[in-house]
KOLGU-4560 file (N, C-alpha, C; in nm, 3 decimals, padded with zeros to 5 digits):
<recs>
<n_xx: -00.950 n_yy: 00.282 n_zz: -00.028 ca_xx: -00.825 ca_yy: 00.252 ca_zz: -00.048 c_xx: -00.771 c_yy: 00.389 c_zz: -00.081 mol: A seq: 1 type: UNK>
<n_xx: -00.689 n_yy: 00.426 n_zz: -00.019 ca_xx: -00.614 ca_yy: 00.572 ca_zz: -00.074 c_xx: -00.520 c_yy: 00.547 c_zz: -00.169 mol: A seq: 2 type: UNK>
<n_xx: -00.518 n_yy: 00.629 n_zz: -00.291 ca_xx: -00.444 ca_yy: 00.616 ca_zz: -00.407 c_xx: -00.393 c_yy: 00.748 c_zz: -00.429 mol: A seq: 3 type: UNK>
<n_xx: -00.294 n_yy: 00.783 n_zz: -00.509 ca_xx: -00.203 ca_yy: 00.874 ca_zz: -00.519 c_xx: -00.247 c_yy: 00.985 c_zz: -00.631 mol: A seq: 4 type: UNK>
<n_xx: -00.322 n_yy: 00.916 n_zz: -00.729 ca_xx: -00.342 ca_yy: 01.014 ca_zz: -00.861 c_xx: -00.218 c_yy: 00.985 c_zz: -00.957 mol: A seq: 5 type: UNK>
<n_xx: -00.115 n_yy: 00.924 n_zz: -00.915 ca_xx: 00.001 ca_yy: 00.905 ca_zz: -01.026 c_xx: -00.017 c_yy: 00.753 c_zz: -01.078 mol: A seq: 6 type: UNK>
<n_xx: 00.051 n_yy: 00.734 n_zz: -01.189 ca_xx: 00.030 ca_yy: 00.600 ca_zz: -01.259 c_xx: 00.128 c_yy: 00.523 c_zz: -01.190 mol: A seq: 7 type: UNK>
<n_xx: 00.139 n_yy: 00.384 n_zz: -01.206 ca_xx: 00.229 ca_yy: 00.290 ca_zz: -01.168 c_xx: 00.364 c_yy: 00.338 c_zz: -01.211 mol: A seq: 8 type: UNK>
<n_xx: 00.465 n_yy: 00.309 n_zz: -01.114 ca_xx: 00.589 ca_yy: 00.347 ca_zz: -01.143 c_xx: 00.619 c_yy: 00.481 c_zz: -01.178 mol: A seq: 9 type: UNK>
<n_xx: 00.533 n_yy: 00.587 n_zz: -01.176 ca_xx: 00.577 ca_yy: 00.722 ca_zz: -01.200 c_xx: 00.622 c_yy: 00.800 c_zz: -01.049 mol: A seq: 10 type: UNK>
<n_xx: 00.756 n_yy: 00.793 n_zz: -01.071 ca_xx: 00.824 ca_yy: 00.866 ca_zz: -00.961 c_xx: 00.836 c_yy: 00.801 c_zz: -00.839 mol: A seq: 11 type: UNK>
<n_xx: 00.796 n_yy: 00.682 n_zz: -00.838 ca_xx: 00.757 ca_yy: 00.617 ca_zz: -00.696 c_xx: 00.848 c_yy: 00.480 c_zz: -00.695 mol: A seq: 12 type: UNK>
<n_xx: 00.954 n_yy: 00.475 n_zz: -00.776 ca_xx: 01.021 ca_yy: 00.381 ca_zz: -00.769 c_xx: 01.170 c_yy: 00.366 c_zz: -00.704 mol: A seq: 13 type: UNK>
<n_xx: 01.184 n_yy: 00.484 n_zz: -00.638 ca_xx: 01.340 ca_yy: 00.494 ca_zz: -00.589 c_xx: 01.378 c_yy: 00.403 c_zz: -00.474 mol: A seq: 14 type: UNK>
<n_xx: 01.268 n_yy: 00.341 n_zz: -00.421 ca_xx: 01.298 ca_yy: 00.247 ca_zz: -00.308 c_xx: 01.207 c_yy: 00.144 c_zz: -00.302 mol: A seq: 15 type: UNK>
<n_xx: 01.273 n_yy: 00.043 n_zz: -00.201 ca_xx: 01.176 ca_yy: -00.084 ca_zz: -00.189 c_xx: 01.149 c_yy: -00.100 c_zz: -00.036 mol: A seq: 16 type: UNK>
<n_xx: 01.010 n_yy: -00.141 n_zz: -00.022 ca_xx: 00.959 ca_yy: -00.200 ca_zz: 00.087 c_xx: 00.930 c_yy: -00.357 c_zz: 00.098 mol: A seq: 17 type: UNK>
<n_xx: 00.969 n_yy: -00.407 n_zz: 00.209 ca_xx: 00.934 ca_yy: -00.551 ca_zz: 00.212 c_xx: 00.885 c_yy: -00.563 c_zz: 00.342 mol: A seq: 18 type: UNK>
<n_xx: 00.790 n_yy: -00.665 n_zz: 00.367 ca_xx: 00.700 ca_yy: -00.695 ca_zz: 00.481 c_xx: 00.591 c_yy: -00.769 c_zz: 00.426 mol: A seq: 19 type: UNK>
<n_xx: 00.488 n_yy: -00.782 n_zz: 00.561 ca_xx: 00.384 ca_yy: -00.875 ca_zz: 00.553 c_xx: 00.253 c_yy: -00.758 c_zz: 00.516 mol: A seq: 20 type: UNK>
<n_xx: 00.208 n_yy: -00.780 n_zz: 00.428 ca_xx: 00.088 ca_yy: -00.677 ca_zz: 00.377 c_xx: -00.031 c_yy: -00.716 c_zz: 00.481 mol: A seq: 21 type: UNK>
<n_xx: -00.061 n_yy: -00.627 n_zz: 00.557 ca_xx: -00.191 ca_yy: -00.591 ca_zz: 00.644 c_xx: -00.306 c_yy: -00.538 c_zz: 00.564 mol: A seq: 22 type: UNK>
<n_xx: -00.427 n_yy: -00.577 n_zz: 00.586 ca_xx: -00.561 ca_yy: -00.518 ca_zz: 00.555 c_xx: -00.665 c_yy: -00.519 c_zz: 00.640 mol: A seq: 23 type: UNK>
<n_xx: -00.738 n_yy: -00.429 n_zz: 00.646 ca_xx: -00.830 ca_yy: -00.412 ca_zz: 00.706 c_xx: -00.960 c_yy: -00.322 c_zz: 00.665 mol: A seq: 24 type: UNK>
<n_xx: -01.080 n_yy: -00.345 n_zz: 00.693 ca_xx: -01.183 ca_yy: -00.243 ca_zz: 00.637 c_xx: -01.234 c_yy: -00.152 c_zz: 00.792 mol: A seq: 25 type: UNK>
<n_xx: -01.210 n_yy: -00.043 n_zz: 00.748 ca_xx: -01.273 ca_yy: 00.057 ca_zz: 00.850 c_xx: -01.378 c_yy: 00.204 c_zz: 00.794 mol: A seq: 26 type: UNK>
<n_xx: -01.456 n_yy: 00.177 n_zz: 00.856 ca_xx: -01.556 ca_yy: 00.299 ca_zz: 00.792 c_xx: -01.577 c_yy: 00.276 c_zz: 00.626 mol: A seq: 27 type: UNK>
<n_xx: -01.612 n_yy: 00.159 n_zz: 00.610 ca_xx: -01.659 ca_yy: 00.139 ca_zz: 00.508 c_xx: -01.518 c_yy: 00.149 c_zz: 00.382 mol: A seq: 28 type: UNK>
<n_xx: -01.395 n_yy: 00.172 n_zz: 00.439 ca_xx: -01.271 ca_yy: 00.163 ca_zz: 00.355 c_xx: -01.192 c_yy: 00.076 c_zz: 00.379 mol: A seq: 29 type: UNK>
<n_xx: -01.104 n_yy: 00.023 n_zz: 00.260 ca_xx: -01.023 ca_yy: -00.080 ca_zz: 00.270 c_xx: -00.898 c_yy: -00.002 c_zz: 00.277 mol: A seq: 30 type: UNK>
<n_xx: -00.796 n_yy: -00.046 n_zz: 00.379 ca_xx: -00.680 ca_yy: 00.002 ca_zz: 00.427 c_xx: -00.561 c_yy: -00.109 c_zz: 00.425 mol: A seq: 31 type: UNK>
<n_xx: -00.443 n_yy: -00.077 n_zz: 00.350 ca_xx: -00.342 ca_yy: -00.150 ca_zz: 00.354 c_xx: -00.242 c_yy: -00.120 c_zz: 00.406 mol: A seq: 32 type: UNK>
<n_xx: -00.160 n_yy: -00.226 n_zz: 00.521 ca_xx: -00.022 ca_yy: -00.153 ca_zz: 00.565 c_xx: 00.068 c_yy: -00.250 c_zz: 00.543 mol: A seq: 33 type: UNK>
<n_xx: 00.210 n_yy: -00.222 n_zz: 00.532 ca_xx: 00.297 ca_yy: -00.307 ca_zz: 00.551 c_xx: 00.400 c_yy: -00.266 c_zz: 00.683 mol: A seq: 34 type: UNK>
<n_xx: 00.420 n_yy: -00.371 n_zz: 00.720 ca_xx: 00.522 ca_yy: -00.353 ca_zz: 00.862 c_xx: 00.660 c_yy: -00.409 c_zz: 00.815 mol: A seq: 35 type: UNK>
<n_xx: 00.760 n_yy: -00.343 n_zz: 00.790 ca_xx: 00.885 ca_yy: -00.406 ca_zz: 00.763 c_xx: 00.948 c_yy: -00.465 c_zz: 00.862 mol: A seq: 36 type: UNK>
<n_xx: 01.006 n_yy: -00.582 n_zz: 00.852 ca_xx: 01.065 ca_yy: -00.664 ca_zz: 00.962 c_xx: 01.194 c_yy: -00.555 c_zz: 01.036 mol: A seq: 37 type: UNK>
<n_xx: 01.253 n_yy: -00.472 n_zz: 00.957 ca_xx: 01.358 ca_yy: -00.396 ca_zz: 01.044 c_xx: 01.295 c_yy: -00.238 c_zz: 01.047 mol: A seq: 38 type: UNK>
<n_xx: 01.225 n_yy: -00.231 n_zz: 01.011 ca_xx: 01.144 ca_yy: -00.080 ca_zz: 00.988 c_xx: 01.118 c_yy: -00.013 c_zz: 01.099 mol: A seq: 39 type: UNK>
<n_xx: 01.053 n_yy: 00.099 n_zz: 01.069 ca_xx: 00.993 ca_yy: 00.230 ca_zz: 01.169 c_xx: 00.871 c_yy: 00.186 c_zz: 01.203 mol: A seq: 40 type: UNK>
<n_xx: 00.800 n_yy: 00.075 n_zz: 01.188 ca_xx: 00.671 ca_yy: 00.054 ca_zz: 01.231 c_xx: 00.576 c_yy: 00.035 c_zz: 01.100 mol: A seq: 41 type: UNK>
<n_xx: 00.442 n_yy: 00.006 n_zz: 01.135 ca_xx: 00.380 ca_yy: -00.008 ca_zz: 00.996 c_xx: 00.363 c_yy: 00.116 c_zz: 00.914 mol: A seq: 42 type: UNK>
<n_xx: 00.352 n_yy: 00.090 n_zz: 00.790 ca_xx: 00.335 ca_yy: 00.213 ca_zz: 00.697 c_xx: 00.192 c_yy: 00.175 c_zz: 00.616 mol: A seq: 43 type: UNK>
<n_xx: 00.131 n_yy: 00.298 n_zz: 00.604 ca_xx: -00.009 ca_yy: 00.288 ca_zz: 00.532 c_xx: 00.002 c_yy: 00.315 c_zz: 00.372 mol: A seq: 44 type: UNK>
<n_xx: -00.025 n_yy: 00.202 n_zz: 00.290 ca_xx: 00.028 ca_yy: 00.204 ca_zz: 00.149 c_xx: -00.081 c_yy: 00.316 c_zz: 00.079 mol: A seq: 45 type: UNK>
<n_xx: -00.044 n_yy: 00.391 n_zz: 00.012 ca_xx: -00.096 ca_yy: 00.467 ca_zz: -00.085 c_xx: -00.066 c_yy: 00.412 c_zz: -00.226 mol: A seq: 46 type: UNK>
<n_xx: -00.193 n_yy: 00.357 n_zz: -00.317 ca_xx: -00.145 ca_yy: 00.300 ca_zz: -00.404 c_xx: -00.159 c_yy: 00.364 c_zz: -00.548 mol: A seq: 47 type: UNK>
<n_xx: -00.091 n_yy: 00.349 n_zz: -00.660 ca_xx: -00.100 ca_yy: 00.417 ca_zz: -00.770 c_xx: -00.260 c_yy: 00.422 c_zz: -00.822 mol: A seq: 48 type: UNK>
<n_xx: -00.305 n_yy: 00.511 n_zz: -00.886 ca_xx: -00.408 ca_yy: 00.540 ca_zz: -00.982 c_xx: -00.462 c_yy: 00.421 c_zz: -01.039 mol: A seq: 49 type: UNK>
<n_xx: -00.555 n_yy: 00.380 n_zz: -01.035 ca_xx: -00.630 ca_yy: 00.275 ca_zz: -01.097 c_xx: -00.632 c_yy: 00.128 c_zz: -01.016 mol: A seq: 50 type: UNK>
<n_xx: -00.556 n_yy: 00.126 n_zz: -00.900 ca_xx: -00.567 ca_yy: 00.025 ca_zz: -00.791 c_xx: -00.669 c_yy: 00.017 c_zz: -00.743 mol: A seq: 51 type: UNK>
<n_xx: -00.742 n_yy: -00.092 n_zz: -00.697 ca_xx: -00.845 ca_yy: -00.095 ca_zz: -00.631 c_xx: -00.827 c_yy: -00.221 c_zz: -00.504 mol: A seq: 52 type: UNK>
<n_xx: -00.943 n_yy: -00.232 n_zz: -00.447 ca_xx: -00.946 ca_yy: -00.343 ca_zz: -00.354 c_xx: -01.059 c_yy: -00.423 c_zz: -00.356 mol: A seq: 53 type: UNK>
<n_xx: -01.058 n_yy: -00.559 n_zz: -00.308 ca_xx: -01.152 ca_yy: -00.651 ca_zz: -00.345 c_xx: -01.158 c_yy: -00.731 c_zz: -00.207 mol: A seq: 54 type: UNK>
<n_xx: -01.259 n_yy: -00.780 n_zz: -00.130 ca_xx: -01.269 ca_yy: -00.853 ca_zz: -00.024 c_xx: -01.312 c_yy: -00.995 c_zz: -00.029 mol: A seq: 55 type: UNK>
<n_xx: -01.281 n_yy: -01.060 n_zz: 00.085 ca_xx: -01.288 ca_yy: -01.190 ca_zz: 00.101 c_xx: -01.224 c_yy: -01.275 c_zz: 00.007 mol: A seq: 56 type: UNK>
<n_xx: -01.066 n_yy: -01.296 n_zz: 00.039 ca_xx: -01.010 ca_yy: -01.222 ca_zz: 00.128 c_xx: -00.988 c_yy: -01.079 c_zz: 00.065 mol: A seq: 57 type: UNK>
<n_xx: -00.909 n_yy: -00.973 n_zz: 00.149 ca_xx: -00.891 ca_yy: -00.850 ca_zz: 00.116 c_xx: -00.763 c_yy: -00.861 c_zz: 00.032 mol: A seq: 58 type: UNK>
<n_xx: -00.772 n_yy: -00.820 n_zz: -00.085 ca_xx: -00.673 ca_yy: -00.819 ca_zz: -00.194 c_xx: -00.665 c_yy: -00.688 c_zz: -00.286 mol: A seq: 59 type: UNK>
<n_xx: -00.530 n_yy: -00.662 n_zz: -00.342 ca_xx: -00.528 ca_yy: -00.558 ca_zz: -00.398 c_xx: -00.508 c_yy: -00.590 c_zz: -00.552 mol: A seq: 60 type: UNK>
<n_xx: -00.576 n_yy: -00.497 n_zz: -00.615 ca_xx: -00.600 ca_yy: -00.547 ca_zz: -00.780 c_xx: -00.550 c_yy: -00.419 c_zz: -00.838 mol: A seq: 61 type: UNK>
<n_xx: -00.450 n_yy: -00.430 n_zz: -00.943 ca_xx: -00.404 ca_yy: -00.354 ca_zz: -01.040 c_xx: -00.493 c_yy: -00.277 c_zz: -01.143 mol: A seq: 62 type: UNK>
<n_xx: -00.459 n_yy: -00.198 n_zz: -01.230 ca_xx: -00.505 ca_yy: -00.125 ca_zz: -01.299 c_xx: -00.550 c_yy: -00.183 c_zz: -01.437 mol: A seq: 63 type: UNK>
<n_xx: -00.502 n_yy: -00.333 n_zz: -01.443 ca_xx: -00.550 ca_yy: -00.415 ca_zz: -01.543 c_xx: -00.659 c_yy: -00.506 c_zz: -01.479 mol: A seq: 64 type: UNK>
<n_xx: -00.669 n_yy: -00.512 n_zz: -01.364 ca_xx: -00.755 ca_yy: -00.616 ca_zz: -01.302 c_xx: -00.683 c_yy: -00.739 c_zz: -01.236 mol: A seq: 65 type: UNK>
<n_xx: -00.569 n_yy: -00.775 n_zz: -01.255 ca_xx: -00.498 ca_yy: -00.857 ca_zz: -01.220 c_xx: -00.475 c_yy: -00.854 c_zz: -01.047 mol: A seq: 66 type: UNK>
<n_xx: -00.514 n_yy: -00.932 n_zz: -00.961 ca_xx: -00.484 ca_yy: -00.952 ca_zz: -00.837 c_xx: -00.323 c_yy: -00.948 c_zz: -00.810 mol: A seq: 67 type: UNK>
<n_xx: -00.259 n_yy: -00.819 n_zz: -00.756 ca_xx: -00.144 ca_yy: -00.838 ca_zz: -00.748 c_xx: -00.071 c_yy: -00.877 c_zz: -00.594 mol: A seq: 68 type: UNK>
<n_xx: -00.155 n_yy: -00.899 n_zz: -00.506 ca_xx: -00.111 ca_yy: -00.910 ca_zz: -00.348 c_xx: -00.255 c_yy: -00.949 c_zz: -00.275 mol: A seq: 69 type: UNK>
<n_xx: -00.237 n_yy: -01.021 n_zz: -00.165 ca_xx: -00.349 ca_yy: -01.043 ca_zz: -00.072 c_xx: -00.292 c_yy: -00.998 c_zz: 00.058 mol: A seq: 70 type: UNK>
<n_xx: -00.386 n_yy: -00.981 n_zz: 00.148 ca_xx: -00.343 ca_yy: -00.956 ca_zz: 00.313 c_xx: -00.265 c_yy: -01.084 c_zz: 00.330 mol: A seq: 71 type: UNK>
<n_xx: -00.202 n_yy: -01.052 n_zz: 00.428 ca_xx: -00.131 ca_yy: -01.168 ca_zz: 00.497 c_xx: 00.005 c_yy: -01.227 c_zz: 00.394 mol: A seq: 72 type: UNK>
<n_xx: 00.017 n_yy: -01.155 n_zz: 00.268 ca_xx: 00.141 ca_yy: -01.184 ca_zz: 00.174 c_xx: 00.248 c_yy: -01.124 c_zz: 00.225 mol: A seq: 73 type: UNK>
<n_xx: 00.362 n_yy: -01.192 n_zz: 00.220 ca_xx: 00.530 ca_yy: -01.105 ca_zz: 00.233 c_xx: 00.516 c_yy: -01.057 c_zz: 00.101 mol: A seq: 74 type: UNK>
<n_xx: 00.550 n_yy: -00.906 n_zz: 00.080 ca_xx: 00.535 ca_yy: -00.842 ca_zz: -00.017 c_xx: 00.671 c_yy: -00.752 c_zz: -00.053 mol: A seq: 75 type: UNK>
<n_xx: 00.708 n_yy: -00.722 n_zz: -00.166 ca_xx: 00.804 ca_yy: -00.627 ca_zz: -00.212 c_xx: 00.736 c_yy: -00.491 c_zz: -00.301 mol: A seq: 76 type: UNK>
<n_xx: 00.728 n_yy: -00.403 n_zz: -00.241 ca_xx: 00.683 ca_yy: -00.284 ca_zz: -00.307 c_xx: 00.801 c_yy: -00.203 c_zz: -00.340 mol: A seq: 77 type: UNK>
<n_xx: 00.784 n_yy: -00.111 n_zz: -00.453 ca_xx: 00.849 ca_yy: -00.005 ca_zz: -00.507 c_xx: 00.775 c_yy: 00.098 c_zz: -00.447 mol: A seq: 78 type: UNK>
<n_xx: 00.839 n_yy: 00.225 n_zz: -00.457 ca_xx: 00.789 ca_yy: 00.354 ca_zz: -00.398 c_xx: 00.896 c_yy: 00.429 c_zz: -00.335 mol: A seq: 79 type: UNK>
<n_xx: 00.839 n_yy: 00.506 n_zz: -00.235 ca_xx: 00.888 ca_yy: 00.603 ca_zz: -00.085 c_xx: 00.795 c_yy: 00.622 c_zz: -00.031 mol: A seq: 80 type: UNK>
<n_xx: 00.862 n_yy: 00.673 n_zz: 00.065 ca_xx: 00.800 ca_yy: 00.727 ca_zz: 00.183 c_xx: 00.750 c_yy: 00.887 c_zz: 00.168 mol: A seq: 81 type: UNK>
<n_xx: 00.625 n_yy: 00.890 n_zz: 00.228 ca_xx: 00.549 ca_yy: 01.015 ca_zz: 00.203 c_xx: 00.634 c_yy: 01.132 c_zz: 00.274 mol: A seq: 82 type: UNK>
<n_xx: 00.621 n_yy: 01.274 n_zz: 00.213 ca_xx: 00.708 ca_yy: 01.355 ca_zz: 00.284 c_xx: 00.698 c_yy: 01.383 c_zz: 00.434 mol: A seq: 83 type: UNK>
<n_xx: 00.785 n_yy: 01.416 n_zz: 00.491 ca_xx: 00.771 ca_yy: 01.444 ca_zz: 00.640 c_xx: 00.653 c_yy: 01.559 c_zz: 00.676 mol: A seq: 84 type: UNK>
<n_xx: 00.665 n_yy: 01.639 n_zz: 00.584 ca_xx: 00.525 ca_yy: 01.757 ca_zz: 00.578 c_xx: 00.407 c_yy: 01.693 c_zz: 00.584 mol: A seq: 85 type: UNK>
<n_xx: 00.372 n_yy: 01.575 n_zz: 00.520 ca_xx: 00.261 ca_yy: 01.512 ca_zz: 00.530 c_xx: 00.220 c_yy: 01.424 c_zz: 00.639 mol: A seq: 86 type: UNK>
<n_xx: 00.316 n_yy: 01.421 n_zz: 00.751 ca_xx: 00.272 ca_yy: 01.359 ca_zz: 00.836 c_xx: 00.227 c_yy: 01.217 c_zz: 00.815 mol: A seq: 87 type: UNK>
<n_xx: 00.147 n_yy: 01.190 n_zz: 00.928 ca_xx: 00.060 ca_yy: 01.034 ca_zz: 00.925 c_xx: -00.051 c_yy: 01.064 c_zz: 00.819 mol: A seq: 88 type: UNK>
<n_xx: -00.072 n_yy: 00.973 n_zz: 00.742 ca_xx: -00.210 ca_yy: 00.983 ca_zz: 00.667 c_xx: -00.307 c_yy: 00.862 c_zz: 00.706 mol: A seq: 89 type: UNK>
<n_xx: -00.440 n_yy: 00.908 n_zz: 00.699 ca_xx: -00.546 ca_yy: 00.864 ca_zz: 00.752 c_xx: -00.614 c_yy: 00.756 c_zz: 00.654 mol: A seq: 90 type: UNK>
<n_xx: -00.687 n_yy: 00.652 n_zz: 00.673 ca_xx: -00.754 ca_yy: 00.571 ca_zz: 00.619 c_xx: -00.843 c_yy: 00.474 c_zz: 00.701 mol: A seq: 91 type: UNK>
<n_xx: -00.979 n_yy: 00.553 n_zz: 00.682 ca_xx: -01.065 ca_yy: 00.477 ca_zz: 00.776 c_xx: -00.999 c_yy: 00.512 c_zz: 00.935 mol: A seq: 92 type: UNK>
<n_xx: -01.007 n_yy: 00.363 n_zz: 01.012 ca_xx: -00.953 ca_yy: 00.423 ca_zz: 01.147 c_xx: -00.795 c_yy: 00.402 c_zz: 01.162 mol: A seq: 93 type: UNK>
<n_xx: -00.729 n_yy: 00.409 n_zz: 01.060 ca_xx: -00.588 ca_yy: 00.376 ca_zz: 01.055 c_xx: -00.500 c_yy: 00.504 c_zz: 01.028 mol: A seq: 94 type: UNK>
<n_xx: -00.405 n_yy: 00.534 n_zz: 01.110 ca_xx: -00.361 ca_yy: 00.664 ca_zz: 01.081 c_xx: -00.183 c_yy: 00.595 c_zz: 01.108 mol: A seq: 95 type: UNK>
<n_xx: -00.098 n_yy: 00.625 n_zz: 01.000 ca_xx: 00.058 ca_yy: 00.601 ca_zz: 01.000 c_xx: 00.098 c_yy: 00.679 c_zz: 00.901 mol: A seq: 96 type: UNK>
<n_xx: 00.248 n_yy: 00.670 n_zz: 00.877 ca_xx: 00.321 ca_yy: 00.734 ca_zz: 00.811 c_xx: 00.283 c_yy: 00.654 c_zz: 00.665 mol: A seq: 97 type: UNK>
<n_xx: 00.296 n_yy: 00.730 n_zz: 00.563 ca_xx: 00.259 ca_yy: 00.674 ca_zz: 00.442 c_xx: 00.362 c_yy: 00.638 c_zz: 00.346 mol: A seq: 98 type: UNK>
<n_xx: 00.349 n_yy: 00.526 n_zz: 00.263 ca_xx: 00.437 ca_yy: 00.464 ca_zz: 00.166 c_xx: 00.357 c_yy: 00.490 c_zz: 00.029 mol: A seq: 99 type: UNK>
<n_xx: 00.420 n_yy: 00.551 n_zz: -00.068 ca_xx: 00.355 ca_yy: 00.570 ca_zz: -00.155 c_xx: 00.412 c_yy: 00.484 c_zz: -00.275 mol: A seq: 100 type: UNK>
<n_xx: 00.317 n_yy: 00.392 n_zz: -00.321 ca_xx: 00.357 ca_yy: 00.273 ca_zz: -00.404 c_xx: 00.386 c_yy: 00.278 c_zz: -00.531 mol: A seq: 101 type: UNK>
<n_xx: 00.458 n_yy: 00.247 n_zz: -00.589 ca_xx: 00.478 ca_yy: 00.262 ca_zz: -00.736 c_xx: 00.425 c_yy: 00.131 c_zz: -00.816 mol: A seq: 102 type: UNK>
<n_xx: 00.400 n_yy: 00.003 n_zz: -00.725 ca_xx: 00.393 ca_yy: -00.112 ca_zz: -00.761 c_xx: 00.423 c_yy: -00.206 c_zz: -00.679 mol: A seq: 103 type: UNK>
<n_xx: 00.384 n_yy: -00.320 n_zz: -00.713 ca_xx: 00.422 ca_yy: -00.439 ca_zz: -00.644 c_xx: 00.507 c_yy: -00.537 c_zz: -00.724 mol: A seq: 104 type: UNK>
<n_xx: 00.623 n_yy: -00.541 n_zz: -00.673 ca_xx: 00.720 ca_yy: -00.626 ca_zz: -00.726 c_xx: 00.705 c_yy: -00.785 c_zz: -00.718 mol: A seq: 105 type: UNK>
<n_xx: 00.687 n_yy: -00.835 n_zz: -00.606 ca_xx: 00.640 ca_yy: -00.962 ca_zz: -00.572 c_xx: 00.559 c_yy: -00.978 c_zz: -00.440 mol: A seq: 106 type: UNK>
<n_xx: 00.472 n_yy: -01.112 n_zz: -00.433 ca_xx: 00.399 ca_yy: -01.121 ca_zz: -00.359 c_xx: 00.375 c_yy: -01.228 c_zz: -00.340 mol: A seq: 107 type: UNK>
<n_xx: 00.380 n_yy: -01.304 n_zz: -00.210 ca_xx: 00.340 ca_yy: -01.457 ca_zz: -00.213 c_xx: 00.354 c_yy: -01.512 c_zz: -00.029 mol: A seq: 108 type: UNK>
</recs>
């Protein structure tokens, strides 16, 4: 699962992203995406340092061990898009523009 090396809400709280959290395992790596209903297509989520993934079902766990979202949830994330210079970000077999998450505001 891609992580940014930044802690939760460290410089990634300037925008919000709404959509359905998608999740898949590719080449042994868990990858999460969000496709906003009005947006540019799916975005690959880059999580804050300390966030991890669990499977069956695929879900996101924050640095305290709390499950904050599960694949299929409608989510609201704070963060921002990756820079244009970075281009698409890869995760396993997924390649898409990146969303650098600062945290999960809501899921369900």
